[in-house]
N, CA, C and O atoms as CSV, one atom per row, in Angstrom:
chain,resi,resn,atom,element,x,y,z
A,1,MET,N,N,73.744,55.924,-119.715
A,1,MET,CA,C,74.090,54.299,-120.129
A,1,MET,C,C,73.370,53.203,-119.106
A,1,MET,O,O,72.967,52.101,-119.478
A,2,THR,N,N,73.292,53.663,-117.874
A,2,THR,CA,C,72.230,52.477,-117.177
A,2,THR,C,C,70.985,52.264,-117.618
A,2,THR,O,O,70.653,51.079,-117.585
A,3,THR,N,N,69.974,53.221,-118.127
A,3,THR,CA,C,68.923,53.046,-118.617
A,3,THR,C,C,68.918,52.467,-119.899
A,3,THR,O,O,67.897,51.914,-120.307
A,4,GLN,N,N,69.843,52.522,-120.519
A,4,GLN,CA,C,70.074,51.723,-121.900
A,4,GLN,C,C,70.623,50.055,-121.588
A,4,GLN,O,O,70.173,49.168,-122.313
A,5,ILE,N,N,71.448,49.762,-120.659
A,5,ILE,CA,C,71.461,48.692,-120.060
A,5,ILE,C,C,70.225,47.850,-119.424
A,5,ILE,O,O,69.995,46.652,-119.591
A,6,CYS,N,N,69.625,48.614,-118.794
A,6,CYS,CA,C,68.455,48.084,-118.195
A,6,CYS,C,C,67.293,47.759,-119.568
A,6,CYS,O,O,66.648,46.715,-119.677
A,7,GLU,N,N,67.256,48.569,-120.232
A,7,GLU,CA,C,66.172,48.310,-121.313
A,7,GLU,C,C,66.653,47.045,-122.127
A,7,GLU,O,O,65.841,46.201,-122.506
A,8,GLN,N,N,67.960,46.952,-122.371
A,8,GLN,CA,C,68.232,45.638,-123.154
A,8,GLN,C,C,68.233,44.306,-122.345
A,8,GLN,O,O,68.066,43.193,-122.844
A,9,THR,N,N,68.461,44.600,-120.911
A,9,THR,CA,C,68.072,43.413,-120.146
A,9,THR,C,C,66.634,43.075,-120.105
A,9,THR,O,O,66.194,41.926,-120.119
A,10,GLU,N,N,65.798,44.369,-120.043
A,10,GLU,CA,C,64.430,43.877,-120.182
A,10,GLU,C,C,63.879,43.191,-121.418
A,10,GLU,O,O,63.071,42.262,-121.414
A,11,LYS,N,N,64.383,43.729,-122.392
A,11,LYS,CA,C,64.047,43.213,-123.890
A,11,LYS,C,C,64.390,41.441,-124.019
A,11,LYS,O,O,63.658,40.558,-124.466
A,12,ILE,N,N,65.590,41.357,-123.525
A,12,ILE,CA,C,65.947,39.661,-123.603
A,12,ILE,C,C,65.142,38.982,-122.474
A,12,ILE,O,O,64.867,37.785,-122.557
A,13,LEU,N,N,64.811,39.637,-121.555
A,13,LEU,CA,C,64.144,38.947,-120.238
A,13,LEU,C,C,62.760,38.740,-120.764
A,13,LEU,O,O,62.078,37.782,-120.400
A,14,PHE,N,N,62.285,39.759,-121.736
A,14,PHE,CA,C,60.895,39.460,-122.149
A,14,PHE,C,C,60.789,38.489,-123.187
A,14,PHE,O,O,59.845,37.701,-123.131
A,15,HIS,N,N,61.657,38.414,-124.187
A,15,HIS,CA,C,61.723,37.479,-125.178
A,15,HIS,C,C,61.744,36.133,-124.482
A,15,HIS,O,O,60.948,35.225,-124.723
A,16,HIS,N,N,62.810,36.085,-123.522
A,16,HIS,CA,C,63.039,34.636,-122.853
A,16,HIS,C,C,61.763,34.081,-122.031
A,16,HIS,O,O,61.443,32.893,-122.062
A,17,LEU,N,N,61.116,34.996,-121.345
A,17,LEU,CA,C,59.734,34.607,-120.759
A,17,LEU,C,C,58.717,34.200,-121.882
A,17,LEU,O,O,57.954,33.240,-121.771
A,18,GLN,N,N,58.778,34.956,-122.880
A,18,GLN,CA,C,57.759,34.777,-123.768
A,18,GLN,C,C,57.874,33.222,-124.382
A,18,GLN,O,O,56.890,32.483,-124.351
A,19,ALA,N,N,59.086,32.810,-124.913
A,19,ALA,CA,C,59.553,31.861,-125.414
A,19,ALA,C,C,59.421,30.423,-124.323
A,19,ALA,O,O,59.157,29.308,-124.773
A,20,PHE,N,N,59.640,30.672,-122.947
A,20,PHE,CA,C,59.359,29.882,-121.914
A,20,PHE,C,C,58.025,29.497,-121.824
A,20,PHE,O,O,57.728,28.306,-121.915
A,21,THR,N,N,57.062,30.490,-121.631
A,21,THR,CA,C,55.633,30.296,-121.430
A,21,THR,C,C,55.082,29.503,-123.052
A,21,THR,O,O,54.007,28.910,-123.131
A,22,GLU,N,N,55.808,29.613,-123.939
A,22,GLU,CA,C,55.334,28.843,-125.173
A,22,GLU,C,C,55.936,27.424,-125.293
A,22,GLU,O,O,55.616,26.547,-126.096
A,23,GLY,N,N,56.858,27.388,-124.341
A,23,GLY,CA,C,57.669,26.086,-124.355
A,23,GLY,C,C,58.574,25.735,-125.580
A,23,GLY,O,O,58.937,24.575,-125.773
A,24,ASN,N,N,58.960,26.853,-126.472
A,24,ASN,CA,C,59.846,27.115,-127.424
A,24,ASN,C,C,61.216,27.120,-127.168
A,24,ASN,O,O,61.835,28.175,-127.036
A,25,VAL,N,N,61.796,25.898,-127.078
A,25,VAL,CA,C,63.032,25.630,-126.691
A,25,VAL,C,C,64.063,26.184,-127.404
A,25,VAL,O,O,65.132,26.548,-126.912
A,26,ASP,N,N,63.676,26.267,-128.839
A,26,ASP,CA,C,64.767,26.625,-129.559
A,26,ASP,C,C,65.038,28.409,-129.651
A,26,ASP,O,O,66.096,28.987,-129.901
A,27,ALA,N,N,63.706,28.989,-129.361
A,27,ALA,CA,C,63.756,30.362,-128.993
A,27,ALA,C,C,64.274,30.619,-127.785
A,27,ALA,O,O,64.697,31.764,-127.627
A,28,ILE,N,N,64.367,29.788,-126.792
A,28,ILE,CA,C,64.739,30.040,-125.378
A,28,ILE,C,C,66.484,29.830,-125.649
A,28,ILE,O,O,67.371,30.557,-125.200
A,29,ILE,N,N,66.600,28.979,-126.257
A,29,ILE,CA,C,68.459,28.722,-126.404
A,29,ILE,C,C,69.088,29.909,-126.977
A,29,ILE,O,O,70.221,30.224,-126.615
A,30,ASP,N,N,68.256,30.791,-128.093
A,30,ASP,CA,C,68.771,31.876,-128.729
A,30,ASP,C,C,69.146,32.967,-127.849
A,30,ASP,O,O,69.729,33.963,-128.277
A,31,ASP,N,N,68.887,32.836,-126.856
A,31,ASP,CA,C,68.900,33.943,-125.510
A,31,ASP,C,C,70.322,33.713,-125.019
A,31,ASP,O,O,70.816,34.568,-124.284
A,32,TYR,N,N,71.110,32.502,-125.399
A,32,TYR,CA,C,72.282,32.184,-124.728
A,32,TYR,C,C,73.361,32.249,-125.624
A,32,TYR,O,O,73.230,32.224,-126.848
A,33,LYS,N,N,74.573,32.344,-124.939
A,33,LYS,CA,C,75.858,32.259,-125.672
A,33,LYS,C,C,76.519,30.772,-125.784
A,33,LYS,O,O,75.906,29.856,-125.237
A,34,ASP,N,N,77.424,30.559,-126.289
A,34,ASP,CA,C,77.750,29.107,-126.570
A,34,ASP,C,C,78.347,28.954,-125.359
A,34,ASP,O,O,78.483,27.771,-125.048
A,35,ASP,N,N,78.856,29.950,-124.364
A,35,ASP,CA,C,79.528,29.287,-123.092
A,35,ASP,C,C,78.960,29.681,-122.144
A,35,ASP,O,O,79.605,29.797,-121.101
A,36,SER,N,N,77.334,30.079,-122.174
A,36,SER,CA,C,76.654,30.740,-120.932
A,36,SER,C,C,76.702,29.404,-119.787
A,36,SER,O,O,76.957,28.233,-120.067
A,37,LEU,N,N,76.420,29.897,-118.603
A,37,LEU,CA,C,76.409,29.227,-117.393
A,37,LEU,C,C,74.974,29.043,-117.010
A,37,LEU,O,O,74.308,30.078,-117.037
A,38,LEU,N,N,74.354,27.935,-116.657
A,38,LEU,CA,C,73.072,27.748,-115.977
A,38,LEU,C,C,73.440,26.860,-114.928
A,38,LEU,O,O,74.102,25.851,-115.171
A,39,ILE,N,N,72.902,27.285,-113.292
A,39,ILE,CA,C,73.168,26.824,-112.253
A,39,ILE,C,C,71.756,26.591,-111.736
A,39,ILE,O,O,70.916,27.476,-111.571
A,40,THR,N,N,71.544,24.857,-111.422
A,40,THR,CA,C,70.189,24.604,-110.801
A,40,THR,C,C,70.482,24.118,-109.488
A,40,THR,O,O,71.644,24.228,-109.098
A,41,PRO,N,N,69.687,23.638,-108.796
A,41,PRO,CA,C,69.847,22.744,-107.447
A,41,PRO,C,C,70.760,21.376,-107.933
A,41,PRO,O,O,71.637,20.857,-107.241
A,42,ASP,N,N,70.410,21.003,-109.055
A,42,ASP,CA,C,71.010,19.709,-109.610
A,42,ASP,C,C,72.523,20.203,-109.956
A,42,ASP,O,O,73.361,19.345,-110.231
A,43,GLY,N,N,72.757,21.116,-109.948
A,43,GLY,CA,C,74.359,21.473,-110.324
A,43,GLY,C,C,74.613,22.456,-111.641
A,43,GLY,O,O,73.665,23.005,-112.203
A,44,ALA,N,N,75.859,22.604,-112.034
A,44,ALA,CA,C,75.828,23.742,-113.141
A,44,ALA,C,C,76.158,22.855,-114.764
A,44,ALA,O,O,76.754,21.788,-114.909
A,45,VAL,N,N,75.683,23.526,-115.569
A,45,VAL,CA,C,75.665,23.117,-116.812
A,45,VAL,C,C,76.321,24.369,-117.755
A,45,VAL,O,O,76.131,25.564,-117.526
A,46,TYR,N,N,77.110,23.839,-118.832
A,46,TYR,CA,C,77.743,24.920,-119.442
A,46,TYR,C,C,77.272,24.684,-121.032
A,46,TYR,O,O,77.004,23.558,-121.450
A,47,GLY,N,N,77.195,26.049,-121.980
A,47,GLY,CA,C,76.782,26.027,-123.237
A,47,GLY,C,C,75.171,25.628,-123.658
A,47,GLY,O,O,74.301,25.115,-122.955
A,48,ARG,N,N,75.133,25.973,-124.776
A,48,ARG,CA,C,74.160,26.027,-125.416
A,48,ARG,C,C,73.248,24.476,-125.358
A,48,ARG,O,O,72.056,24.257,-125.141
A,49,ASP,N,N,74.139,23.769,-125.589
A,49,ASP,CA,C,73.921,22.476,-125.860
A,49,ASP,C,C,73.342,21.577,-124.665
A,49,ASP,O,O,72.436,20.746,-124.736
A,50,GLN,N,N,74.049,21.933,-123.620
A,50,GLN,CA,C,73.951,21.556,-122.205
A,50,GLN,C,C,72.577,22.089,-121.434
A,50,GLN,O,O,71.845,21.421,-120.703
A,51,ILE,N,N,72.472,23.148,-121.718
A,51,ILE,CA,C,71.113,24.042,-121.463
A,51,ILE,C,C,69.732,23.793,-122.321
A,51,ILE,O,O,68.585,24.051,-121.954
A,52,LYS,N,N,70.130,23.265,-123.470
A,52,LYS,CA,C,68.878,22.668,-124.312
A,52,LYS,C,C,68.606,21.552,-123.787
A,52,LYS,O,O,67.413,21.267,-123.688
A,53,GLU,N,N,69.370,20.830,-123.419
A,53,GLU,CA,C,69.023,19.552,-122.780
A,53,GLU,C,C,68.185,19.816,-121.473
A,53,GLU,O,O,67.091,19.273,-121.318
A,54,ILE,N,N,68.670,20.574,-120.640
A,54,ILE,CA,C,67.618,21.036,-119.350
A,54,ILE,C,C,66.407,21.385,-119.711
A,54,ILE,O,O,65.474,20.752,-119.216
A,55,TYR,N,N,66.163,22.325,-120.531
A,55,TYR,CA,C,64.806,22.777,-121.204
A,55,TYR,C,C,64.252,21.646,-121.289
A,55,TYR,O,O,63.465,21.189,-120.460
A,56,GLU,N,N,64.690,21.009,-122.485
A,56,GLU,CA,C,63.908,20.148,-123.225
A,56,GLU,C,C,62.941,18.873,-122.134
A,56,GLU,O,O,61.754,18.548,-122.146
A,57,ASN,N,N,64.124,18.419,-121.273
A,57,ASN,CA,C,63.667,17.634,-120.148
A,57,ASN,C,C,62.715,18.300,-119.199
A,57,ASN,O,O,62.132,17.519,-118.448
A,58,PHE,N,N,62.442,19.517,-119.074
A,58,PHE,CA,C,61.616,20.336,-118.065
A,58,PHE,C,C,60.478,20.617,-118.903
A,58,PHE,O,O,59.485,21.071,-118.333
A,59,PHE,N,N,60.434,20.435,-120.145
A,59,PHE,CA,C,59.107,20.839,-120.711
A,59,PHE,C,C,58.557,19.209,-121.277
A,59,PHE,O,O,57.406,19.097,-121.701
A,60,SER,N,N,59.341,18.201,-121.238
A,60,SER,CA,C,58.676,16.879,-121.350
A,60,SER,C,C,58.162,16.379,-120.101
A,60,SER,O,O,57.077,15.799,-120.068
A,61,GLU,N,N,58.885,16.567,-119.039
A,61,GLU,CA,C,58.619,15.762,-117.585
A,61,GLU,C,C,57.767,16.899,-116.585
A,61,GLU,O,O,56.887,16.521,-115.811
A,62,VAL,N,N,58.104,18.097,-116.705
A,62,VAL,CA,C,57.727,18.901,-115.390
A,62,VAL,C,C,56.526,20.088,-116.192
A,62,VAL,O,O,55.351,19.909,-115.870
A,63,LEU,N,N,56.757,20.999,-116.980
A,63,LEU,CA,C,55.793,21.950,-117.626
A,63,LEU,C,C,55.443,21.414,-119.107
A,63,LEU,O,O,55.930,21.907,-120.125
A,64,THR,N,N,54.577,20.387,-119.089
A,64,THR,CA,C,54.230,19.572,-120.315
A,64,THR,C,C,53.236,20.685,-121.253
A,64,THR,O,O,52.598,21.550,-120.652
A,65,PRO,N,N,53.181,20.594,-122.523
A,65,PRO,CA,C,52.152,21.417,-123.029
A,65,PRO,C,C,50.702,21.603,-122.178
A,65,PRO,O,O,50.228,20.622,-121.606
A,66,GLY,N,N,50.065,22.834,-122.128
A,66,GLY,CA,C,48.976,23.376,-121.544
A,66,GLY,C,C,49.221,23.667,-120.094
A,66,GLY,O,O,48.278,24.003,-119.378
A,67,SER,N,N,50.447,23.553,-119.622
A,67,SER,CA,C,50.986,24.149,-118.388
A,67,SER,C,C,50.611,25.956,-118.188
A,67,SER,O,O,50.605,26.811,-119.074
A,68,SER,N,N,50.453,26.045,-117.385
A,68,SER,CA,C,50.045,27.742,-116.722
A,68,SER,C,C,51.572,28.081,-116.270
A,68,SER,O,O,52.407,27.295,-115.822
A,69,PHE,N,N,51.698,29.492,-116.517
A,69,PHE,CA,C,53.063,30.284,-116.084
A,69,PHE,C,C,52.898,31.455,-115.599
A,69,PHE,O,O,52.983,32.320,-116.471
A,70,THR,N,N,52.691,31.858,-114.535
A,70,THR,CA,C,52.718,33.213,-114.002
A,70,THR,C,C,53.608,33.948,-113.281
A,70,THR,O,O,54.084,33.521,-112.229
A,71,LEU,N,N,53.919,35.155,-113.803
A,71,LEU,CA,C,55.343,36.000,-113.270
A,71,LEU,C,C,54.520,36.621,-112.281
A,71,LEU,O,O,53.424,37.144,-112.486
A,72,LEU,N,N,55.227,36.511,-111.016
A,72,LEU,CA,C,54.944,37.121,-109.877
A,72,LEU,C,C,55.538,38.575,-109.636
A,72,LEU,O,O,54.883,39.597,-109.430
A,73,LYS,N,N,56.890,38.453,-109.703
A,73,LYS,CA,C,57.752,39.511,-109.433
A,73,LYS,C,C,58.924,39.673,-110.584
A,73,LYS,O,O,59.591,38.714,-110.972
A,74,GLN,N,N,59.060,40.838,-111.010
A,74,GLN,CA,C,60.479,41.064,-111.717
A,74,GLN,C,C,61.186,42.347,-111.147
A,74,GLN,O,O,60.591,43.388,-110.867
A,75,ILE,N,N,62.498,42.138,-111.018
A,75,ILE,CA,C,63.580,43.074,-110.788
A,75,ILE,C,C,64.554,43.170,-111.717
A,75,ILE,O,O,65.194,42.196,-112.113
A,76,ILE,N,N,64.761,44.632,-112.210
A,76,ILE,CA,C,65.802,44.548,-113.305
A,76,ILE,C,C,66.963,45.889,-112.733
A,76,ILE,O,O,66.684,47.078,-112.577
A,77,LYS,N,N,68.065,45.321,-112.549
A,77,LYS,CA,C,69.067,46.464,-112.119
A,77,LYS,C,C,70.168,46.258,-112.932
A,77,LYS,O,O,70.804,45.229,-112.706
A,78,ASP,N,N,70.585,47.049,-113.904
A,78,ASP,CA,C,71.509,47.072,-114.845
A,78,ASP,C,C,71.387,45.717,-115.692
A,78,ASP,O,O,70.320,45.426,-116.231
A,79,GLU,N,N,72.626,44.825,-115.797
A,79,GLU,CA,C,72.574,43.714,-116.507
A,79,GLU,C,C,72.011,42.363,-115.460
A,79,GLU,O,O,72.331,41.185,-115.612
A,80,VAL,N,N,71.149,42.885,-114.444
A,80,VAL,CA,C,70.814,41.725,-113.690
A,80,VAL,C,C,69.215,41.748,-113.911
A,80,VAL,O,O,68.606,42.814,-114.000
A,81,ALA,N,N,68.606,40.536,-113.990
A,81,ALA,CA,C,67.435,40.120,-114.052
A,81,ALA,C,C,66.798,39.332,-113.110
A,81,ALA,O,O,67.071,38.141,-113.262
A,82,TYR,N,N,65.993,39.585,-112.126
A,82,TYR,CA,C,65.501,38.641,-110.999
A,82,TYR,C,C,63.979,38.386,-111.080
A,82,TYR,O,O,63.190,39.325,-111.185
A,83,ILE,N,N,63.654,37.324,-111.039
A,83,ILE,CA,C,62.188,36.945,-111.237
A,83,ILE,C,C,61.588,35.815,-110.466
A,83,ILE,O,O,62.217,34.771,-110.290
A,84,ILE,N,N,60.226,36.030,-109.945
A,84,ILE,CA,C,59.820,34.905,-109.159
A,84,ILE,C,C,58.514,34.750,-109.887
A,84,ILE,O,O,57.830,35.639,-110.396
A,85,TRP,N,N,58.284,33.388,-109.840
A,85,TRP,CA,C,56.988,32.823,-110.937
A,85,TRP,C,C,56.457,31.861,-109.970
A,85,TRP,O,O,56.941,31.450,-108.915
A,86,GLU,N,N,55.191,31.552,-110.650
A,86,GLU,CA,C,54.547,30.345,-110.623
A,86,GLU,C,C,53.982,29.579,-111.365
A,86,GLU,O,O,53.304,30.126,-112.235
A,87,ALA,N,N,54.002,28.249,-111.356
A,87,ALA,CA,C,53.405,27.534,-112.678
A,87,ALA,C,C,52.877,26.253,-112.257
A,87,ALA,O,O,53.159,25.727,-111.180
A,88,ARG,N,N,52.107,25.767,-113.127
A,88,ARG,CA,C,51.089,24.594,-112.827
A,88,ARG,C,C,50.633,23.589,-114.214
A,88,ARG,O,O,50.011,23.915,-115.224
A,89,SER,N,N,51.094,22.522,-113.895
A,89,SER,CA,C,50.958,21.417,-115.060
A,89,SER,C,C,49.880,20.244,-114.615
A,89,SER,O,O,49.361,20.049,-113.516
A,90,SER,N,N,49.757,19.670,-115.624
A,90,SER,CA,C,48.746,18.396,-115.173
A,90,SER,C,C,49.339,17.453,-113.905
A,90,SER,O,O,48.566,16.929,-113.104
A,91,ASN,N,N,50.936,17.287,-113.810
A,91,ASN,CA,C,51.193,16.494,-113.023
A,91,ASN,C,C,51.960,17.316,-111.725
A,91,ASN,O,O,52.127,16.698,-110.674
A,92,PHE,N,N,52.368,18.578,-111.834
A,92,PHE,CA,C,53.164,19.122,-110.931
A,92,PHE,C,C,52.736,20.802,-110.648
A,92,PHE,O,O,52.062,21.502,-111.402
A,93,HIS,N,N,53.400,21.239,-109.208
A,93,HIS,CA,C,52.967,22.685,-109.162
A,93,HIS,C,C,54.454,23.093,-108.582
A,93,HIS,O,O,55.192,22.512,-107.787
A,94,ILE,N,N,54.574,24.173,-109.212
A,94,ILE,CA,C,55.868,24.996,-108.766
A,94,ILE,C,C,55.222,26.560,-108.115
A,94,ILE,O,O,55.148,27.635,-108.709
A,95,PRO,N,N,54.810,26.230,-106.707
A,95,PRO,CA,C,54.291,27.399,-106.098
A,95,PRO,C,C,55.320,28.563,-106.092
A,95,PRO,O,O,54.818,29.686,-106.076
A,96,GLN,N,N,56.389,28.500,-106.101
A,96,GLN,CA,C,57.470,29.524,-106.359
A,96,GLN,C,C,58.652,29.099,-106.838
A,96,GLN,O,O,59.358,28.302,-106.221
A,97,GLY,N,N,59.027,29.719,-108.240
A,97,GLY,CA,C,60.291,29.670,-108.767
A,97,GLY,C,C,61.148,30.809,-108.943
A,97,GLY,O,O,60.663,31.919,-109.167
A,98,THR,N,N,62.305,30.630,-108.864
A,98,THR,CA,C,62.981,32.004,-108.972
A,98,THR,C,C,64.284,31.918,-109.897
A,98,THR,O,O,64.909,30.861,-109.974
A,99,ASP,N,N,64.645,32.983,-110.547
A,99,ASP,CA,C,65.407,33.020,-111.734
A,99,ASP,C,C,66.318,34.105,-111.419
A,99,ASP,O,O,65.820,35.129,-110.951
A,100,THR,N,N,67.599,34.044,-111.602
A,100,THR,CA,C,68.380,35.405,-111.649
A,100,THR,C,C,69.283,35.059,-112.988
A,100,THR,O,O,69.892,34.017,-113.233
A,101,LEU,N,N,69.171,36.308,-113.803
A,101,LEU,CA,C,69.962,36.480,-115.292
A,101,LEU,C,C,71.005,37.320,-115.128
A,101,LEU,O,O,70.864,38.262,-114.347
A,102,ILE,N,N,72.047,37.168,-115.718
A,102,ILE,CA,C,72.902,38.043,-115.892
A,102,ILE,C,C,72.835,38.100,-117.589
A,102,ILE,O,O,73.109,37.150,-118.323
A,103,ILE,N,N,72.476,39.223,-117.956
A,103,ILE,CA,C,72.509,39.596,-119.469
A,103,ILE,C,C,73.592,40.481,-119.966
A,103,ILE,O,O,73.788,41.597,-119.483
A,104,ARG,N,N,74.214,40.035,-120.824
A,104,ARG,CA,C,75.169,41.231,-121.396
A,104,ARG,C,C,75.349,41.086,-122.766
A,104,ARG,O,O,75.502,39.928,-123.153
A,105,ASN,N,N,75.368,41.954,-123.578
A,105,ASN,CA,C,75.414,41.980,-125.122
A,105,ASN,C,C,74.211,41.473,-125.561
A,105,ASN,O,O,74.314,40.783,-126.575
A,106,GLU,N,N,73.079,41.604,-125.099
A,106,GLU,CA,C,71.818,40.984,-125.511
A,106,GLU,C,C,71.944,39.449,-125.392
A,106,GLU,O,O,71.155,38.833,-126.109
A,107,LYS,N,N,72.736,38.744,-124.670
A,107,LYS,CA,C,72.815,37.193,-124.101
A,107,LYS,C,C,72.590,36.892,-122.684
A,107,LYS,O,O,73.048,37.566,-121.762
A,108,ILE,N,N,71.927,35.941,-122.569
A,108,ILE,CA,C,72.128,35.442,-121.066
A,108,ILE,C,C,73.584,34.764,-120.854
A,108,ILE,O,O,73.905,33.775,-121.513
A,109,ILE,N,N,74.394,35.315,-119.956
A,109,ILE,CA,C,75.707,34.776,-119.690
A,109,ILE,C,C,75.627,33.846,-118.508
A,109,ILE,O,O,76.249,32.784,-118.486
A,110,ILE,N,N,74.906,34.230,-117.594
A,110,ILE,CA,C,74.815,33.339,-116.327
A,110,ILE,C,C,73.264,33.534,-115.885
A,110,ILE,O,O,72.647,34.599,-115.868
A,111,GLN,N,N,72.764,32.184,-115.516
A,111,GLN,CA,C,71.588,32.104,-115.040
A,111,GLN,C,C,71.499,31.087,-113.816
A,111,GLN,O,O,72.040,29.986,-113.920
A,112,THR,N,N,70.975,31.368,-112.922
A,112,THR,CA,C,70.516,30.716,-111.816
A,112,THR,C,C,69.032,30.322,-111.685
A,112,THR,O,O,68.177,31.083,-112.140
A,113,PHE,N,N,68.677,29.133,-111.067
A,113,PHE,CA,C,67.199,28.766,-110.995
A,113,PHE,C,C,67.013,28.129,-109.843
A,113,PHE,O,O,67.892,27.375,-109.424
A,114,SER,N,N,66.081,28.289,-109.291
A,114,SER,CA,C,65.633,27.327,-108.155
A,114,SER,C,C,64.232,27.528,-107.875
A,114,SER,O,O,63.658,28.607,-108.015
A,115,GLY,N,N,63.637,26.335,-107.428
A,115,GLY,CA,C,62.103,26.318,-107.622
A,115,GLY,C,C,61.736,25.144,-106.517
A,115,GLY,O,O,62.495,24.198,-106.307
A,116,GLN,N,N,60.479,25.327,-105.842
A,116,GLN,CA,C,59.833,24.368,-105.241
A,116,GLN,C,C,58.839,23.459,-106.150
A,116,GLN,O,O,57.760,23.984,-106.429
A,117,ILE,N,N,59.094,22.131,-106.646
A,117,ILE,CA,C,58.440,21.447,-107.591
A,117,ILE,C,C,57.714,20.488,-106.876
A,117,ILE,O,O,58.349,19.594,-106.317
A,118,LEU,N,N,56.119,20.528,-106.771
A,118,LEU,CA,C,55.632,19.608,-106.050
A,118,LEU,C,C,54.651,18.508,-107.128
A,118,LEU,O,O,54.034,18.872,-108.129
A,119,THR,N,N,54.705,17.598,-106.769
A,119,THR,CA,C,54.037,16.402,-107.498
A,119,THR,C,C,52.683,16.424,-107.075
A,119,THR,O,O,52.382,16.276,-105.890
A,120,LYS,N,N,51.795,16.611,-108.033
A,120,LYS,CA,C,50.160,16.541,-107.810
A,120,LYS,C,C,49.755,15.361,-107.485
A,120,LYS,O,O,50.103,14.425,-108.205
A,121,MET,N,N,48.910,15.109,-106.308
A,121,MET,CA,C,48.349,14.035,-105.800
A,121,MET,C,C,47.064,13.804,-107.032
A,121,MET,O,O,46.305,14.729,-107.318
A,122,HIS,N,N,46.975,12.497,-107.654
A,122,HIS,CA,C,45.823,12.260,-108.378
A,122,HIS,C,C,44.982,11.178,-107.777
A,122,HIS,O,O,45.610,10.166,-107.465
A,123,ASN,N,N,43.760,11.176,-107.559
A,123,ASN,CA,C,42.905,10.402,-107.096
A,123,ASN,C,C,42.120,9.607,-108.126
A,123,ASN,O,O,41.251,8.815,-107.762
């Protein structure tokens, strides 16, 4: 059973990361339930509508089109996926971002995010 749960977790994580690297907010939101929880350093939001707003703001302000995203580490244990990543956009550098996702019945039910978001200095 554990192998099957890990495979389901990995499948949803793969879809989530693919949608994230494409900046496809609608595909990202498909991975959540109506009552999912997302916790960031700015606080907690509940539900697909509030989570969608977070992603829309993130892609319009921080990781704008043309940004790069590199997955540095991935650990999956049963329903829990943990990732460490790095990203760059024209105005920001995120040398280390980290997410923990709890995935149940092929949906993200809880996610935490933390990242060091640095503003690039332009001359």
